[in-house]
C-alpha positions, -999 to 999 in steps of 0.1 A, spaced: -75 110 -126 -97 89 -110 -102 69 -81 -119 46 -72 -125 10 -55 -110 -20 -73 -136 -47 -95 -121 -85 -96 -122 -72 -132 -90 -50 -120 -72 -87 -103 -49 -94 -129 -34 -55 -133 -33 -56 -90 -16 -87 -91 17 -70 -122 17 -35 -103 23 -60 -66 52 -82 -83 63 -55 -108 89 -48 -79 83 -78 -53 78 -112 -60 115 -121 -72 136 -153 -66 129 -174 -39 94 -157 -33 80 -158 -64 65 -192 -52 37 -172 -30 17 -155 -63 -6 -179 -61 -13 -168 -27 -13 -130 -30 -35 -138 -56 -57 -158 -36 -54 -133 -3 -55 -101 -31 -88 -114 -41 -106 -113 -12 -95 -80 -1 -113 -65 -35 -148 -87 -27 -141 -69 7 -141 -34 -8 -108 -28 9 -86 -22 -19 -88 14 -37 -75 26 -71 -59 53 -88 -64 51 -126 -44 72 -153 -42 72 -191 -75 44 -188 -52 19 -164 -55 14 -131 -17 25 -120 -13 23 -85 -38 9 -56 -37 11 -19 -54 -19 3 -66 -4 35 -88 -22 66 -99 5 87 -70 27 101 -44 1 87 -29 9 57 -20 -27 45 -2 -24 13 7 3 -14 20 -2 -49 28 22 -79 39 6 -114 72 14 -114 69 41 -144 44 57 -129 61 65 -95 65 99 -85 36 115 -100 13 120 -70 -12 80 -70 5 71 -39 3 110 -28 -36 106 -38 -48 75 -26 -28 81 7 -47 116 16 -82 97 4 -78 79 35 -66 107 52 -105 126 44 -119 94 53 -105 87 91 -85 105 114 -57 81 122 -40 58 100 -9 34 107 10 6 86 44 -14 88 74 -9 63 109 -18 63 135 0 86 158 4 56 125 11 31 140 49 32 116 59 3 83 47 17 93 59 53 103 96 35 75 95 18 51 84 46 70 108 69 60 137 39 27 133 47 28 138 81 32 100 103 54 97 130 74 68 137 65 51 167 82 19 173 111 -4 156 115 -44 158 144 -62 143 108 -80 117 94 -105 145 62 -103 131 61 -99 93 71 -122 61 103 -115 57 116 -111 86 135 -80 83 136 -51 110 104 -27 103 92 1 119 52 11 127 39 51 122 13 62 127 -6 94 116 -37 114 134 -53 142 122 -43 172 143 -71 198 130 -105 181 146 
């Protein structure tokens, strides 16, 4: 297992992981936009990857205190990749925040288990999908 900053050469793999569970149906038309945005984030150093068995299996997009995205290859979920990526961010900074869908109970349990707390619920006014979401925050308590 290794954690590293993503390189541009890993973009095809990152997109496969992203699209494995997101861009189906009508939103599939946004794939070119996904590729452009993710490439820019990789070049800005905001993407970290978790590698296992010689391949990228998960990645996190973080800009300072904000986690923008966390994706794991479907068959690698539940094996610690997401936890390790978030804990790496927790070691580097004293406060993190993110948004997730209110209905994404798995994500909410995952982040709550890492110490994140719900701070605000919305009806989805500010997200691309227009679905009710939740703003979650974590703050270091031991310093």
